[in-house]
N, C-alpha and C positions, 0 to 999 in steps of 0.2 A: 430126291427123297427129302422130306422135311423133318423137323424136330419131332413132331407128333408121331410120325411113322417110325422113327428111330426108337423112341420110347416104347412104343407098342411091340416092336420086334424083339426087344430084350437084348439086342446086340451089345457086346462089350467093345466099344470103339471110342476113340478120341475124336472130338469134332471141333471145328472152328466155327463160331457163331457170329454172324454179322448182326448189326442192329436191325436190319430189315427182317432177319429170321426171328429175332426176339419179339419184334412187334407182331409178326404174323402169328407166333405162338401165343402171345398174350391176347390177341384178338380172338383166337379160336377158343381159349379158355373162358373168356368173358361170354362168348356166344353160348358155349355149353352150359355155363352157370345160369345164364338168363333163361335158357330152355328148360332147366330143371326147377326154376322158380315156381313155388306152389301158386295155384290160382288164388286170386283175391276172394275173400269171403263175401258172400252177399250181404247187403245191408241188413242190420237187425230190424225186426219188426216188433211193434209194441201193440198190446191189446188193452182195452179198457177193462175195469173190474167186471162189468156185465159180460163182456165177450169172454173173458177168462173163466168166469164162473160157468157160463154156458158150455164152453169147450171142455172143461174138466168135470162137468156135471156135479157141481157142488154149489152151495149157497154162498152169498157174499159174506155171511158171517164166518163161514169156514175159511175164506180167503183172509179175513181179518185175523182169525186165530193163527193161521199159518204164518202170517206176517209177524205176529207177536213172538212166535216160537222160532222164527228164522227159516222155516221150511221153504217158503216162497215169498220173497220180499218184493214189494213194488218199488218203482222208481218214481220220484216226484218230478213232474214237469209242470212248473208253475205251482198251481194249487191242486192239480189233478194227479192221480196215481195211475201208472200204467205198468204192465207186466211184460217182460221179455218173452217173446214167443219161443226162443231157444230154451229157456228155463222151464217153460210150460211143457214143451215137448220132452224134456228130460223126466219130468214127473209122470208123464203119460206112458213112458216105456216100462 
């Protein structure tokens, strides 16, 4: 019987633990934690103002107004503006 089985049984016992037992228990905890690790997010996608306007069925002037009001703000990449697809999808919902 290993430490994990003793813990799950709920038995009220005294035990002597060897370093090998502790290592085995630590490894099993690490493996369980890694198995529960959330999946990595997919990489963010960015759309140009033209693509964003088309997707949202609004004009580029509306995108400009939304940017000024903080409703949907673009990100500057060099001299160009792009919009996060995740933010666009939030608006579409």
